[in-house]
Structure formats: structure tokens, C-alpha cells
N, C-alpha and C positions, 0 to 999 in steps of 0.2 A: 336878244333871245338866243340862248344856246341851242345848238342843233343836236338832237339825240338820234343816233344811227340805230336802226332796228333790224336790218337785213344783213346776212352774211354776204361777203363780197371780196374780190381781189382788192388789195390795198392800193396798188399803183396801176395807172394806165400805161399805154405803150410809150408815152413820152416821159414817164417817170414821175408824174404828178399824182397826188392822192385823188382817188376817184370821188370819195365823199368824206369831207372833213367833219369832225365832230367828236362826240363822246358816246359811250355805250355802256350798258350794264353787264355785258359779257364780251369776251374777245371775238368779235365778228369779222375783223379784217384779216385777210389771208396774205401773209408776208412771204415774199419770194426774193431772196438775196439777188438773184440774177436779173431781176427787174429794176434794180436800183441804177440810176444814171449818175454819171459823174466820176467814175473810177473807184476801184476797190479800196483805196486808201481812205476814202471818205465814209465808208460804211462802219457803223458802230453797233455792237451787239453786247448785251450784258444781262446777267442774272445776279441780283443782289438780295441777300436775305439778312434781316435783322430780327433777333429774338430777344425779348426782354422778359426777365423773371420779375413780375410785378410784386411778388411777396418778398423776395430776397434782394432786390434792387441791384441787379447786374444785367448786362446785355452781352450778346455775342453777335458778330456780323461776319459774313463771308461773301466774297465776290469772285465771279469768274467772268471776264470780259475780253472781248476782241474789239479793239479800237482802231483797227486798220494799221497804223504805224507800229503798234505794240499790243500785246496781250497783257492784261494786268490780273494778277491773282492776289487776293488779300484776305486776311482775317484780323479780327480785333476782339479784345475783351475789355469791357467798360465796367468799372467798379464805381457805382454811384456814391457809396458811403465813403470810400477812400478818395473820391474825386480824382481818379487816375485811370489811364488807358494804357493797355499793352497791345501792340499791333506789329504785324510783319507783312511784307508783300514781296512779290517777285514779278519780273518782267520777262517776256520773250518777244523778239522783234519780228515784225511783218507776218503776223499769223494769217491774215487774209482769208478768214473763214475756215481755217483748218482746226480750230479749237473744237468745233462740233456743237456749238450752241444751237438749240432747236429753232425751227421756223415757226413753231406754235407753242404758246404757253400751256395749252391744254392737252397736247398729244403726249403719250408715254415716250420718255427719252431719258438718256443719261449722258452726263458730261463729267469728265474727270481730268485732273492734272496733278503732277507731283514733281518735286525736285528733292534735294538732300535735306531740306529743312521744312518743307510745307507740302501737305497733301490735302486735296479737296475732291469730293465727289458729290454731285447732285443727281438724284434719281427720282424721276416722276413716273409713278405707276398707279393708274386708277385715281382714287381720291387722295393718295398719299404722296408727299414730297419728302424724300429721305435725304438728309444731309449728313455726310461723314467728313469730318475735318480733323486734322492733327498737325500740331507744331510742337515737337518734343523740346525744343530749345527756347520757347517763348518764356520770358521772365514776367510773371504776373504782378499786379500791384501789391499783393501781400508778400512778395519775395519768393514764392514757390515757383518751380520751373516745370513747364510743360502744360500744354492744353490740348485736349482732344474731346470731341463730342460726337455722339451718334443720336441724332434727333429726327423724329418724324413729325411733320406738319400735316394736318388733315384739312382738305378742302372739299366740302360737300358740294355736289353738282349744282344745287339750287342757289347757293350763296352768290350774291352779286359782287362784282369787282368794278373798279373804276378804270375804264379804258378810254384812251384818247388817241386821235390821229390828227395832227396839225402840221403845217408847213411854215416856212419863214417868208415874210413879205419880200425881202430882198432876193430870195432865191426859192421859187416854189418847188424845185426838184429836191431841195433839202427838206427832210421830214422827220417827225418824231412820232413813233408808234410805241405806246406804253400801256402796261397794265399794272395797277397796284392792287394786290390782294391783301387786305387787312384781316385781322382777327383770326389768324390761323392757330388753333390750339396745338400746343407742342407737348410731346412726350418723348422720353428717351433718357439718355445718360450723358453726363458731362464729368470730365476728370480735370481737376486743377492740381498740378503737382502730385501729391500722394492721396489727395482727397477725391473720393468718388461720390457723385450725387445723382439720385434718381429724380427726374422731373415729375412733379405731381400734376395731374390734370387740373386745369383751371388757374394755375399760377404763372404759366409762361405762354406768351403769345408772339406769333411771328407775323412779319410782313414780307411779301415778295415784291420787289421792283424789277419787272421784266421789261426790257427795252430793246427796240431795234430802230435803226434810223440812219439817215445821212444828215450830218449837222453842218451848219456854217462854221467858219474857222474859229470864231471867238464868241463866247457866251458866258453869261452869269445867270444862275438860277437860284431859287429859294424853294425849299421843301420842308414840310413838317408832317410828322406821322405819329399816330397813337393807336395802340391795340391793347385793350384791357377789358375788364368787366365793370359795368356800372349797375349796381343793384342786381348782380348776378346775371346780367344780360350782356352779351358781347357788344362792345362799343368801339368805334374807331374813328379816326380823322385822317383824311388825306388832303393836304393843303399845299398849293404850289403855284409859282408863276415865274415869269422872266425868261422862259425858254420856248422859243417859237412864237408865232402869231396866235394868240388865244382868242381872236375874234369869233371863230366858229364855236369854241367851247373851252371851258376851263377844266382843270382836273381837281376841283374842290368838291369835297363831299363829306358828309357824316355817314358812317356805317352804324346801323343799329339793328341787332337781331337778324343779320344776314341781308338786310336791304339797304340800298343807297338812298340817302336824302340829299339831293343835289343842291349845291351852293353855286353862287355866281363868283364874281371877282373878290379876292381877299387881299389884304395888305398886312405885312409884318412891319411893325414899328419898333426899332431897336437902335442901340448905340453902335455906330460904325467903328468908333474908337475902342469900345469895350464890349465885345459880344457876350460877355458873361453877365452883363446887367439884364434885368428882366425885359422880355419882349412882350409887346401887346399885339394881339392878332384880332382883326376885325374884318367884316365883310360888308359889301355894299347894301345888302338887304337887312342888316341889323339882326342877323340870326346867330352871330358869334360874338361872344364877349369873353375873351380868353387872355390869360396871362401865362406865359411860359417862363419858368425860372430855371436857367441853365445851372448845372453843377459841374460839368466836365466837358472839355472840348477835345473831340477826336479830330485832330488837325493834321494836315500834310501840305508840303510845299515842294512841288517838282518843277524844275526849270532846266530844260535842255534847249534853250534858245527858241527854236521853232515850236517846240512843245512845252507848254506851261500849264500847271494846274495848282490852284490854291484852294484847299478845301477846309471848311470848318463845319463839322457835324457835332452840334452841341446836344448832349443828353441831359435831361432834367425832368421837370414836373409841370404839367398843365393843370390849371384851375380856372373855373369860370362857368359859363352857361352856354348851352346850344339849343336852338329851336328846331324841332323836327318838322316834317312837311305838314303835319296836322296841327301845328302850332303849340304842341306840348313842349315844355321846357325841361331839359336835363341839366342838373347841376353836377359838375365834376370837380373833384378835389384831389390834387396832387397825383394825377395819373402820370406814370412814367412814359416818356417818349423822347422824340428828338426833333430838332429844327436845324436846318443847315443853310449856309451860304457857300456856293461853289462857283469859282471862276475857272474856265477852261479855255485854252488856246491850242487847238490841234486839228 
């Protein structure tokens, strides 16, 4: 039985252990970086956004992260039809909390960073999350040069999100605090080379992966996400496992019309030799029967001996059926989204 947390509380006790592990429908845990035990280099903080245009079949992503040893800043453009990815990133060493990522996903805040090739700014104010990103030198899949966008995501206060706080069996002071906010309607502008596009309401949807924690040294995780419309109703999936001890709770859920329909354990069945082959996704309760068909792999491989990261984030299409809490079945067909396998050692 998974444990649902319902009361707002401090995340960690005086020894650096999570006070109450589990999952929640809203961000109830109060994170304080100074309460983390084990050294500043072990603290990980990140804001990751992915926005998919479900009508025109492309996606953009943006990351600002403080990983202790280094800060990582990254953007990407994913072209489903050309089956190609353009991306760029930058590093700064030993940020140790100086990037300015917020202690709460719900509080108004802003964080920004830039160098000669890349500019990012994330601003949270009220119900809106404003993303401003620019990389004038990025060569896009169609050959044009330059990407920038100014996009606003709207998060209504009553909308539920998937929140989880769990630790590792081998080290209970290592923890994972995370919020996934799916089905964020997007509006704004995007420029690709000389082409300017106005995003239309209902065609583009965002997800925020907001995470804070202290990890163990070596981990592999799996994550899949969808945000789209099903029969004109906002629908989303957040599915994942492999990262921390999920005995208290999983982070698996269906989002439908602003509400969470909680799932238990899930499994991704796929070819380790060829990640582009179709994936099957199922759950222990028999509520998911999904096939994910990848079309493009946003991959990266970083190896600095002590620090290593091998990431495969595959974008493609989900089809199949999902059962809601009341037993009603939703049929989904070729909804764009992504599934990933990530190995980190740092």
C-alpha cells in the first residue's frame, strides 16, 4: 500500500532523514538546503521543462541544474518528422547552491544564466511560469540557424501534481524530492532561424520536472511522460522507477482533467540493444496497456572518470488504453511524449 502524505511539513529531520516518505497531490514537503547532511557536493537541484507541440510534432527542452560538482545548463529542439535533435549545453564548476534555484516549486522566483552562446531564464509568478531561452548559433534539423523562445506555461492552483519524497535503502540520508507538473498549457512565441511562430492555445503542452535531493553515487532510472488532449480533456502520464527505494510510494500516475489517478508499480519492456524498437509499458494492477514507439533519441554521453552520465531520452508516440480510478477506460492513439533511460555516476 503506497503512503499518501496530506499535511505540509519539513522534509528532513535533524539527522537529515525524510520525516514522512510517500507521495502527495500537491508540494507539501518544505525543502531547506542547509538541512541536507553529507556535504554540499552531494546536493542536487534542477528545474527541467519539456514542451511538445502536439499538432506540429516538435518539442523544446530547457534545463537549469546545480549538481554539486557542476552546474549544467542545456536546451534542445526535437523534430519528430525529421527524426533529428539539435542541442547545446554548458557547464560551470562547483556552483554549490549559488545558481539560485528555489527552495519551493510553488513560490514566486526567478533563476537565470547566460554565456556567449546560451541564455536561459525561468520566472515563476503567480499561476504562470515564464521561460525565455535563446541560442543564436544552434543549427536546427532543417538547416536553419538560431533558436529562441518566449513561452508562458499556466498552472492553475487547484491542478494536482505528482510529488514524491523517498530515500535509498543503502543510505537513508540520501533522498529524492520531486514534483512532476504535467499538462501545462503553453502560449508564446518561438523563432527558428528566420521563421517566427505564435503558439496557439491547446496545441502545445509542457511538463516541469522539479527536483531537489542528495543522491547516492551511482544510479539508473527510467521515466516516461505525456501531456496532451484526449477528446479535448487534458491528459497526462508520469511513469518512472529505478531511482531510490519506492517501497513507500511510486511516482506513477494518470493525469486527467486536473486530477491524479494514482498507479502502483510499472515496468518498461524494451530492447536494451536497440532502444528505438517499440517499448511496452504495463503496471501491476492491469490499468495500463501501452506501446511507446520512439522516433528520435536525444542522447548524450559524458565521461570525466569520476563523473559519468549516459542519457537516452527518446521522443515518440504512445498508444493504448488507461483505466481511471472509477474504472472507465481511455483509449489513446499516437500521443507525442518521451521515455528515457539514464545512468548517472556522480
